[in-house]
N, C-alpha and C positions, 0 to 999 in steps of 0.2 A: 514431481514426476517433471518430464521436459518433454514434448515433441518437437524435434530437430528440424525435422520440415517444414514445421510453420514457423521455428523461433521461438517457440509459447511454454509457457510453466505451469506447475498448478503445486499448489503447495500449501499444507500446513504450517501458517507463520506463529512462532510465541516473541510476546515480548516483554518483559519484567517492568514494572515501574521504574519511568526512567526516563527508559532507552528512547534512542530517537532512531529513527529510519531518515537517510538524508533526500532533502529535495530532491527530483529529477522529474521527467520528462517522460509521455507514453511514446513510442514508438508504434504502438497496436491499444490495442482494448486492453483497458485492466477492469479486474471486479475485483470486487472484498467484500466477505461477510463474515458480519462479528459472530463467532461462537461465545466469548465469554469477555467480561473487562473491559474497556473502555479507552478511546487513547481520542486526541484533539487531531484534526486533520485541517488546513488551510482554514482555519479559523471552526470548525463546527466540529461535534462532538457524538465518537461514534458508538455504543454501547452494541448488547445482546441483543441476535436481530434484525441489525443495521443490514444496508446494504449500500455499498457506495459503487461506482460506474464511472471511469475515468474516459474520454474519447481519445482518439490518437491525438496525438501532438500539442491534447494540454501538461499541464504543470500540475504536481501537487507540491507543495510546500511540504518543510517535515515532519512525520506524522511523531508524534510524543505521547508515550504510554503513560497514560493520568492512574494505570494502576494497570496491576497483571492483565495479559488480556490475551485470547486467541482467535485467529480469523483464515477464514482458508482466503486465500489467494491467486489469482490466475493473471498473467501480467504476459508481455513480452519478452525473450529476452534480450531484445537490444533496446530498450529504456537506457537513459543515459540520465546520470547524478547533474544535476545544477549547481554548484553553491553560488547562494544570494549574492545581488552584488549588492554592491558597498558605497 
């Protein structure tokens, strides 16, 4: 669901084991709450019951699903994908 006035969205996200959500910067506050499974995010393992908060202007490295997982995400529609520097 999206709020066009605030340019913000909320959603139930499902990832299969091995899938990757690319590196991105946050235009606004981003929040995630894990419902099942687990993934790795910027060197941290998130699993059932974990909460992650990212402040505006912060960057998340690739999100890698280490198992099938599902989480609730609240994020800005203006987040930007940022390829890693080589």
